C-alpha positions, 0 to 999 in steps of 0.5 A: 514521398507524397501521399496521394489519392489513387484512383484505380479505374476497373479496380475489379480485376487482380491487378487493380486488387493488387495494386490497391493493396501494395499502395495502401500500404505505402500510405495512399488513399485508394479509390476503386473505380468501375462503370457502376457504383454496385460493381465497385462496391462489390470490388471493394467487398471483394478486396477486404476479404482478400486484405482486411487491412486495405481501406478503399472507397467505392465509386463510379468510374467518373466520380473516381477519375475526379477524385483521384490526384493519379489515375490507373487504367486497369481495364481490359484492352478492348475497354480502354478507349470507351472507359477513357472517353468517358472520364477525359474531362477529369483526367486533365492535368493529371497522370494517367498509368496506363497498363493496357496490354492489347492481347487478342484472344485466342493467339494471346501468346502472339504479339499483336499491337494495334494500328497506332503501334501501342495501347499507351500511345493509343491513350495519349492519342485520345487524351491529347497533352493535357493528360500525362499518360505513363504505362507501367506494369504490363510484364507483372504476374497480377496475382503476386502483387496480392501476395506478401512476396518480393516480386522479381520482374522489373517494371518499364515506365514509358511516357512523353514527361520526364517528371511524370515517369519520375513519380511513377517509378516512385509509385512502383517502388512504393509497391515493392518493384524495380522501375526503369525509365523507358522513354517516350509513350511510343517505346510502350509497345515494346513492354506491352509486346513482352507480354505475349513473349513472356506467355510463351515463355509460361507455356513452353517452360512450365513457369507460372510468372516469367518476368524481365530483368534489367542487368548492368547497374553497378553495385552500390 
């Protein structure tokens, strides 16, 4: 599989850190982006403490988006549009993997999708057809990505371009998970909504990281 430079915007959080660790092990070059270079450098320092064998470069979000072959957005939902708007020119012609889940505190266990229908659709509407928005990883427990464990939760991959979904499918597999084509970007709503449902399952059934599994595949 191709070795890419992957820029993780908002890579200061648990999800971005976990993806950085797993993709670096697969041979990809990792850039951690943040609103300021100082915050990105702090994130890289913390990443090296968590995983000393994970090399990463720190950049401000705009520089990171420009340098990345593939760009990943892992910021809180409130910062999704402002972050994308600040880097939109650097995203043209690229795949953007958006992991945004529109959780609305304090009722994060209640599905509250945005007026556009989903965070993924909102990103695609903002960026236009020049950017291939693909959504994924919304249902993964972030802390598990940082551990050397098999993750049982499958990944639903939504986006308007099949070739872009195929590439993200490869990256999901390189990160140690099963990915499934979930159709156009509008279908991201299902994966986003599932996060609130999984939160409820965790609460009500004393589970730390419930997930989803697609069944029915024939044995090979």
